[in-house]
C-alpha positions in Angstrom: -0.1 -68.9 -6.5 0.2 -67.2 -9.3 3.8 -65.7 -11.1 3.0 -62.9 -10.7 1.5 -62.7 -7.1 5.2 -64.4 -6.5 7.2 -61.2 -8.3 5.2 -58.8 -6.3 5.7 -60.0 -3.4 9.0 -60.2 -4.3 9.1 -57.1 -4.6 7.8 -55.9 -1.5 10.4 -58.4 0.7 12.9 -56.5 -1.7 11.6 -53.4 -0.1 11.1 -54.5 3.6 14.1 -56.8 3.9 16.4 -55.3 6.8 20.2 -54.5 6.1 22.8 -54.1 8.4 25.5 -51.5 8.2 28.1 -51.9 10.5 30.8 -49.6 11.4 34.5 -51.7 12.2 37.9 -50.4 13.5 39.8 -50.1 11.0 42.9 -51.1 13.7 40.6 -53.2 15.8 38.1 -54.8 13.6 36.5 -54.1 16.4 32.5 -53.5 15.9 31.6 -49.7 16.9 28.5 -50.0 15.9 25.8 -50.5 13.2 22.6 -48.9 11.3 19.3 -51.0 10.4 18.3 -49.7 7.0 16.3 -51.3 4.7 15.2 -50.0 0.8 11.6 -48.5 1.9 13.5 -46.3 4.6 16.7 -45.0 1.9 13.6 -44.0 0.0 11.4 -42.4 2.2 14.8 -40.4 4.1 15.6 -39.4 0.3 12.3 -38.4 -0.7 12.6 -36.2 2.8 15.5 -34.4 2.0 14.8 -34.0 -1.2 11.2 -32.3 0.0 13.3 -30.2 2.4 15.8 -28.9 -0.3 13.2 -27.7 -2.2 11.6 -26.2 0.5 14.6 -24.2 1.4 15.0 -23.2 -2.1 11.9 -21.6 -2.8 11.2 -19.7 0.5 15.0 -18.2 0.3 14.0 -17.5 -3.5 10.2 -16.2 -2.7 11.0 -14.3 0.7 14.2 -13.1 0.4 16.2 -9.8 -1.7 17.6 -13.3 -4.0 15.1 -13.6 -6.1 15.6 -9.8 -7.4 18.9 -11.5 -9.0 16.5 -14.1 -11.2 16.0 -13.2 -14.2 13.2 -11.6 -15.4 11.7 -10.1 -11.9 11.7 -7.1 -11.9 13.2 -5.0 -9.2 12.8 -1.7 -6.8 14.0 0.8 -10.3 11.7 -1.0 -12.1 8.6 -1.2 -10.6 8.9 2.6 -10.3 9.6 2.9 -13.7 6.4 1.0 -14.2 4.6 3.0 -12.4 5.9 6.1 -13.6 5.0 4.9 -17.4 1.5 4.2 -16.6 0.7 7.6 -15.0 2.7 9.2 -18.4 0.3 6.9 -20.4 -3.0 7.9 -18.6 -1.7 12.1 -19.0 -0.5 11.4 -22.7 -4.3 9.7 -23.1 -5.7 12.5 -21.9 -4.4 14.9 -23.7 -4.8 12.7 -26.8 -8.7 12.6 -26.0 -8.2 16.9 -25.4 -6.4 17.0 -28.8 -9.7 14.3 -31.0 -12.1 16.8 -29.3 -10.6 20.5 -30.4 -10.0 19.2 -34.1 -14.0 17.4 -34.0 -15.3 20.9 -32.9 -12.6 22.7 -35.7 -14.8 20.3 -38.1 -17.6 21.6 -37.2 -16.7 25.2 -37.1 -15.4 24.7 -40.8 -18.8 23.6 -42.1 -20.8 25.9 -40.5 -22.1 23.4 -37.0 -22.3 24.6 -33.6 -19.9 23.0 -31.8 -21.7 19.4 -29.5 -19.4 19.8 -26.5 -16.2 22.1 -25.4 -12.6 21.1 -23.7 -13.0 23.1 -20.5 -17.3 24.1 -20.3 -16.6 24.0 -16.4 -13.8 27.1 -16.9 -15.7 29.5 -19.4 -18.2 32.0 -17.3 -19.3 34.0 -20.4 -17.3 37.0 -18.6 -14.5 39.2 -19.4 -12.5 40.6 -16.8 -13.3 44.2 -18.7 -17.0 43.2 -17.3 -15.8 42.5 -13.8 -15.9 45.4 -11.0 -14.8 45.8 -7.9 -16.7 46.6 -4.6 -16.3 47.5 -0.7 -19.3 46.1 1.9 -19.4 46.8 5.5 -19.1 43.6 6.5 -15.2 43.6 4.2 -14.4 47.0 5.7 -15.1 45.1 9.3 -13.2 42.0 8.8 -10.1 44.4 7.5 -10.7 45.9 10.9 -9.7 43.1 12.6 -7.4 40.7 11.0 -4.8 44.1 10.1 -3.6 44.2 13.0 -2.3 40.4 14.2 -1.5 40.2 10.3 1.4 42.9 11.1 2.6 41.2 14.0 2.4 37.6 12.4 5.5 35.9 10.4 3.0 33.3 8.7 0.7 34.4 6.0 -2.8 34.6 7.2 -4.1 31.6 5.0 -1.6 29.0 7.6 -2.6 31.1 10.8 -6.3 30.0 9.4 -5.3 26.8 8.6 -3.3 25.7 11.9 -5.9 27.2 14.4 -8.8 25.6 12.7 -6.8 22.1 12.6 -6.2 22.9 16.7 -9.6 22.8 16.8 -10.3 19.6 14.3 -11.8 16.7 16.8 -10.0 13.4 14.4 -11.7 10.3 14.9 -9.2 7.8 15.9 -7.8 4.6 13.1 -7.5 2.1 15.4 -7.1 1.7 19.4 -3.9 -0.4 20.0 -0.2 0.7 20.7 2.2 3.1 19.4 5.1 1.2 18.4 7.1 3.1 15.7 6.5 6.7 16.2 6.6 9.4 13.4 10.2 10.4 12.4 11.5 12.4 9.0 14.8 11.7 10.2 13.9 7.8 9.2 12.1 8.7 5.9 9.2 6.8 8.3 6.2 9.9 8.2 3.8 8.2 10.3 2.9 6.3 13.3 2.7 2.3 13.3 0.1 0.8 15.5 -0.2 -2.1 16.8 -4.0 -3.5 17.2 -6.3 -6.8 18.0 -6.1 -9.2 15.4 -9.4 -8.7 12.7 -9.4 -4.9 14.3 -11.5 -2.6 12.0 -10.1 0.5 10.7 -11.6 4.0 10.6 -12.2 6.8 9.1 -10.3 10.5 11.0 -12.0 12.7 9.1 -15.2 13.0 6.6 -13.4 12.6 3.2 -13.6 11.2 -0.3 -11.1 8.3 -1.1 -8.9 8.8 -3.7 -7.0 5.3 -3.8 -7.8 1.9 -2.5 -5.3 -0.3 -3.6 -2.6 -3.2 -3.1 1.3 -1.8 -3.5 4.1 -3.9 -3.5 5.6 -2.5 -0.7 2.7 -2.0 1.5 -0.2 -4.0 1.0 -3.4 -3.3 0.9 -3.3 0.8 0.9 -6.5 3.1 1.5 -5.8 7.1 1.1 -8.4 9.7 1.7 -8.9 13.4 0.8 -10.3 15.8 3.6 -10.9 19.6 4.1 -8.0 21.7 4.4 -6.2 20.4 2.6 -5.8 17.1 4.6 -4.4 13.6 3.1 -4.9 10.6 5.9 -3.7 7.2 4.3 -4.0 3.5 6.1 -1.4 1.1 4.9 -0.6 -3.1 5.5 -4.8 -3.8 5.6 -5.7 -7.5 5.5 -9.3 -5.6 3.5 -9.7 -2.7 1.8 -13.9 -1.9 2.7 -14.0 1.3 0.5 -13.1 1.8 -3.1 -12.3 4.7 -5.1 -14.5 7.7 -5.5 -16.3 6.5 -2.2 -17.5 9.2 0.2 -17.4 8.8 4.0 -18.0 10.1 7.6 -15.4 10.3 10.1 -15.5 7.1 12.4 -16.9 4.8 9.5 -15.3 1.6 9.0 -12.8 1.6 5.5 -10.6 -2.0 6.1 -9.2 -4.5 7.9 -5.5 -4.7 10.1 -3.8 -6.7 8.2 -0.3 -7.7 7.8 0.1 -7.7 3.9 3.5 -6.3 1.3 7.1 -6.4 2.1 7.6 -3.2 4.3 6.1 -5.0 7.1 7.5 -6.3 10.5 4.5 -7.8 11.6 0.3 -6.9 11.7 -0.3 -3.0 12.1 -1.8 -0.6 11.4 0.9 2.0 9.7 -1.2 5.8 10.2 -0.2 8.8 8.5 -1.2 12.9 8.0 -0.6 14.9 5.3 -1.6 18.7 4.8 -0.2 21.0 2.2 2.0 18.2 1.3 3.7 18.2 4.6 3.5 14.9 6.9 2.1 16.4 10.4 2.9 14.1 13.4 -0.6 11.9 14.0 0.3 11.5 17.5 -0.2 15.1 18.7 -4.1 15.5 17.0 -4.9 11.9 18.0 -5.2 9.8 20.8 -4.6 5.5 19.6 
């Protein structure tokens, strides 16, 4: 046996040799108990304890508000400021484009040339107010006679009454079938309904509309929002995956997302559904059977 093999075997024996830790009574020196240990056992126990401490520390920092105490980590106020600044920058970028376009057209006019484009061509009808003439038709007189008397007895504007009556007659497609665990409660800042559904259930659009936002946020995870007719607006939050992108046109019943548990403000897999009209939150359970 070589010298290196002897050293290696001696090292292995040193790790695996058993030692006894005896506990004695200080008065009678009677043996109370003992623990059999080896260097290898001590290293294993120490390593396991160290891994548990690291895992506990990481979990505490990653999944509790304690992470906001870390220097450089953005808190809720900072995230709000970041979003507001991004919106302001977007508006500023548009204003700069309009200004550059205005000066470009002005230079072309001064040079005796025709401008290539206009800032708001869709608003230029080529007509002046003095040319427009208003005339009464027979259909207009009939309509006035039909709505004149009801309008006198109503406390709400005619447009609002018309929208409410149309809303009651609309057929809303259920975004998901499940159990409502948290209902609409504006006093608690809960402007929608939480629906618990089957795992990987498909989220569907309640009405025809256009996707105006499909993104991920820290609080509500994967969010998709759709603009409908009558100034209706629907929001679907805490999804696991989004199936549509911003700008896409969807039909009622189209699959738009998968039920999930994303975002910080969630307590389990569910869909948080909101329905708004003219900037006012509506109770979804008054119009949809989940």
